[in-house]
NULOMI-288842 format. One line per field, with one value per residue (C-alpha): residue number from 1; residue in three letters; z, x, y. Coordinates in pm, whole numbers, plus 50000, padded with zeros to 5 digits. Layout:
N
pos	c(NUM/...)
code	c(Ala/...)
up	c(Z/...)
east	c(X/...)
north	c(Y/...)
//
This chain:
269
pos	c(1/2/3/4/5/6/7/8/9/10/11/12/13/14/15/16/17/18/19/20/21/22/23/24/25/26/27/28/29/30/31/32/33/34/35/36/37/38/39/40/41/42/43/44/45/46/47/48/49/50/51/52/53/54/55/56/57/58/59/60/61/62/63/64/65/66/67/68/69/70/71/72/73/74/75/76/77/78/79/80/81/82/83/84/85/86/87/88/89/90/91/92/93/94/95/96/97/98/99/100/101/102/103/104/105/106/107/108/109/110/111/112/113/114/115/116/117/118/119/120/121/122/123/124/125/126/127/128/129/130/131/132/133/134/135/136/137/138/139/140/141/142/143/144/145/146/147/148/149/150/151/152/153/154/155/156/157/158/159/160/161/162/163/164/165/166/167/168/169/170/171/172/173/174/175/176/177/178/179/180/181/182/183/184/185/186/187/188/189/190/191/192/193/194/195/196/197/198/199/200/201/202/203/204/205/206/207/208/209/210/211/212/213/214/215/216/217/218/219/220/221/222/223/224/225/226/227/228/229/230/231/232/233/234/235/236/237/238/239/240/241/242/243/244/245/246/247/248/249/250/251/252/253/254/255/256/257/258/259/260/261/262/263/264/265/266/267/268/269)
code	c(Unk/Unk/Unk/Unk/Unk/Unk/Unk/Unk/Unk/Unk/Unk/Unk/Unk/Unk/Unk/Unk/Unk/Unk/Unk/Unk/Unk/Unk/Unk/Unk/Unk/Unk/Unk/Unk/Unk/Unk/Unk/Unk/Unk/Unk/Unk/Unk/Unk/Unk/Unk/Unk/Unk/Unk/Unk/Unk/Unk/Unk/Unk/Unk/Unk/Unk/Unk/Unk/Unk/Unk/Unk/Unk/Unk/Unk/Unk/Unk/Unk/Unk/Unk/Unk/Unk/Unk/Unk/Unk/Unk/Unk/Unk/Unk/Unk/Unk/Unk/Unk/Unk/Unk/Unk/Unk/Unk/Unk/Unk/Unk/Unk/Unk/Unk/Unk/Unk/Unk/Unk/Unk/Unk/Unk/Unk/Unk/Unk/Unk/Unk/Unk/Unk/Unk/Unk/Unk/Unk/Unk/Unk/Unk/Unk/Unk/Unk/Unk/Unk/Unk/Unk/Unk/Unk/Unk/Unk/Unk/Unk/Unk/Unk/Unk/Unk/Unk/Unk/Unk/Unk/Unk/Unk/Unk/Unk/Unk/Unk/Unk/Unk/Unk/Unk/Unk/Unk/Unk/Unk/Unk/Unk/Unk/Unk/Unk/Unk/Unk/Unk/Unk/Unk/Unk/Unk/Unk/Unk/Unk/Unk/Unk/Unk/Unk/Unk/Unk/Unk/Unk/Unk/Unk/Unk/Unk/Unk/Unk/Unk/Unk/Unk/Unk/Unk/Unk/Unk/Unk/Unk/Unk/Unk/Unk/Unk/Unk/Unk/Unk/Unk/Unk/Unk/Unk/Unk/Unk/Unk/Unk/Unk/Unk/Unk/Unk/Unk/Unk/Unk/Unk/Unk/Unk/Unk/Unk/Unk/Unk/Unk/Unk/Unk/Unk/Unk/Unk/Unk/Unk/Unk/Unk/Unk/Unk/Unk/Unk/Unk/Unk/Unk/Unk/Unk/Unk/Unk/Unk/Unk/Unk/Unk/Unk/Unk/Unk/Unk/Unk/Unk/Unk/Unk/Unk/Unk/Unk/Unk/Unk/Unk/Unk/Unk/Unk/Unk/Unk/Unk/Unk/Unk/Unk/Unk/Unk/Unk/Unk/Unk/Unk/Unk/Unk/Unk/Unk/Unk)
up	c(49849/49539/49515/49517/49185/49080/49177/48969/49082/49038/48926/48841/48595/48483/48242/48113/48108/48336/48710/48892/49105/49286/49403/49693/49757/50064/50218/49996/49693/49419/49180/48959/49220/49085/48715/48688/48823/48644/48309/48359/48470/48214/47968/48209/48472/48502/48716/48885/49060/49199/49372/49714/49835/49929/49562/49443/49509/49808/49991/50365/50400/50498/50873/50922/50750/50717/50466/50256/50280/50150/49864/49763/49752/49550/49297/49270/49239/48976/48779/48809/49012/49276/49426/49381/49495/49693/49697/49957/50033/50374/50464/50167/50355/50676/50475/50301/50632/50753/50433/50443/50801/50740/50387/50344/50064/49845/49888/49690/49810/49968/49888/50189/50092/50329/50594/50944/51145/51474/51612/51634/51969/52192/52102/51730/51765/51952/51692/51394/51570/51631/51261/51101/51328/51214/50854/50906/50732/50394/50174/50047/50240/50414/50300/50654/50630/50288/50433/50720/50489/50229/50431/50538/50189/50014/50111/50133/49794/49622/49793/49675/49330/49211/49227/48946/49141/49459/49272/49086/49408/49616/49338/49349/49728/49697/49485/49725/49981/50339/50436/50193/50399/50722/50608/50520/50859/51044/50858/50997/51311/51543/51361/51584/51643/51406/51463/51655/51399/51112/51204/51065/50717/50538/50180/50025/50119/49989/50236/50050/50234/50152/50368/50398/50481/50717/50719/50858/51006/50841/51164/51104/50784/50969/51237/50982/50800/51127/51209/50867/50802/50431/50363/50150/50272/50016/50151/49879/49892/49835/49869/50108/50173/49806/49709/49389/49223/49406/49307/49047/48882/49210/49330/48997/48988/49342/49268/48935/49080/49371/49151/48931/49216/49488/49262/49483/49276/49299/49672/49816/49754)
east	c(52834/52661/52564/52199/52027/51865/51500/51228/51048/50710/50591/50222/50066/49717/49566/49230/48891/48592/48523/48847/49046/49353/49639/49877/50167/50353/50695/50999/50771/50643/50353/50472/50356/50004/50082/49904/49588/49600/49667/49371/49135/49232/48962/48680/48824/49053/49344/49585/49886/50168/50499/50499/50750/50997/51055/51088/51309/51085/51211/51253/50997/50708/50664/50300/50004/49861/50137/50033/49663/49743/49948/49661/49411/49653/49696/49317/49260/49531/49363/49022/48887/48623/48509/48721/48781/49105/49316/49592/49851/50023/50104/49885/49604/49685/49658/49337/49159/49270/49149/48814/48756/48852/48717/48430/48282/48583/48573/48334/48495/48807/49035/49252/49542/49793/49723/49589/49373/49550/49838/50182/50264/50540/50752/50703/50793/51107/51209/51143/51318/51633/51646/51534/51615/51983/51871/51832/52166/52333/52411/52214/52000/52238/52248/52161/51829/51758/51823/51584/51304/51333/51123/50888/50795/50801/50614/50785/50655/50790/51126/51149/50993/51016/51386/51342/51073/51282/51593/51412/51293/51606/51816/51592/51629/52008/51982/51757/51878/51864/51670/51391/51313/51353/51084/50847/50901/50838/50507/50355/50530/50315/49986/49677/49452/49160/48979/48688/48667/48608/48239/48224/48332/48009/48135/48185/48527/48730/48979/49255/49534/49790/49751/50132/50192/50490/50474/50121/49945/49630/49436/49441/49241/48981/48956/48900/48641/48454/48444/48367/47992/48005/48310/48411/48697/48922/49222/49477/49629/50004/50067/50288/50294/50352/50030/49964/50273/50307/49954/49851/49575/49398/49425/49306/49012/48904/48934/48752/48467/48427/48421/48157/47931/47979/47889/48086/48019/47642/47631/47548/47810)
north	c(49947/50089/50452/50551/50611/50943/50964/51132/51446/51273/50931/50897/50651/50757/50505/50390/50555/50511/50527/50616/50374/50511/50286/50361/50122/49998/50050/49978/49944/50174/50213/49925/49673/49734/49687/49348/49510/49846/49679/49445/49722/49986/49876/49961/50196/50493/50376/50617/50466/50675/50633/50796/51055/50784/50699/51058/51358/51436/51127/51156/51437/51211/51210/51115/50957/51309/51385/51087/51176/51523/51380/51152/51437/51650/51370/51326/51700/51738/51459/51623/51331/51396/51063/50756/50402/50404/50088/50097/49832/49819/50184/50274/50103/50291/50610/50499/50447/50791/50954/50775/50888/51249/51301/51055/51264/51179/50801/50581/50258/50113/49823/49742/49516/49355/49617/49665/49902/49829/50034/49880/49723/49854/49553/49611/49979/49883/49624/49850/50136/49934/49848/50173/50468/50455/50521/50897/50938/50977/50679/50379/50134/49891/49530/49418/49604/49455/49109/49183/49296/49020/48767/49045/49161/48823/48508/48171/48061/48371/48334/47973/47997/48359/48458/48711/48895/48903/49014/49293/49451/49396/49549/49855/49875/49880/50192/50384/50638/50516/50826/50733/50423/50619/50862/50581/50421/50747/50793/50474/50359/50574/50516/50521/50224/50277/49947/50101/50382/50139/50139/50494/50381/50296/50262/49918/49781/49489/49338/49151/48971/48706/48397/48374/48741/48775/49154/49195/48894/48760/48808/49183/49134/48930/49198/49473/49266/49210/49582/49731/49770/49676/49461/49165/48947/48780/48586/48509/48160/48137/48510/48697/49071/49159/48987/49188/49040/48710/48602/48862/48662/48589/48950/49088/48847/48939/49310/49288/49082/49322/49632/49469/49354/49617/49914/50153/50466/50419/50496/50839/51107)
//
């Protein structure tokens, strides 16, 4: 089995000029999953996308969503950004909801991608635990775990028609330390159910979800949309969990239209 590759100390891409939009990625991914969107927005917005602890030398130190909330605020503060639109995918969305509830003065708007407000069920915790608890160890991510996550991260269309996309990510997974995935898993597996709390989030919110998502069911997007006071629901046809790269044009169009029409920065601070 291949050795793990060296990880950077930090990995932040800060591009463009204008109202700030921050991007937080999901498990087994990194900031590059948002490149189609950040490149398209850079002419009108300041986009800040970063790779979480799992993809840096701090891997394995994340143990809760609170850790990821703190990291997000540090990145915003270091960039001199006060209020921002926060776009979170999967665990990035879990974190975004937590941040919006705890620090509403910092959030001008939310984009919740391929995520859920509900807690994981006992069965889901058991299944994830059986797969991922053994990863608190030295060495790379096992091939068996990569095989298990391939149909979770990628939709059926991507698996059939986008072999280069699948290979790029699975090659990266083979080079990651097992403990980096363990830390990611520990940060979200015990997340609370925030569905009832969504009523407290008054900022404009875009709910984006791939219709073929095998990682988080589409029904979770509908539930969040129903409970958020000011939300726009945009299902993405032909996309799985990695919707930003599986259907980049559709995701970028939905995000661009929402930013233009929702005017998130014009709300009360």
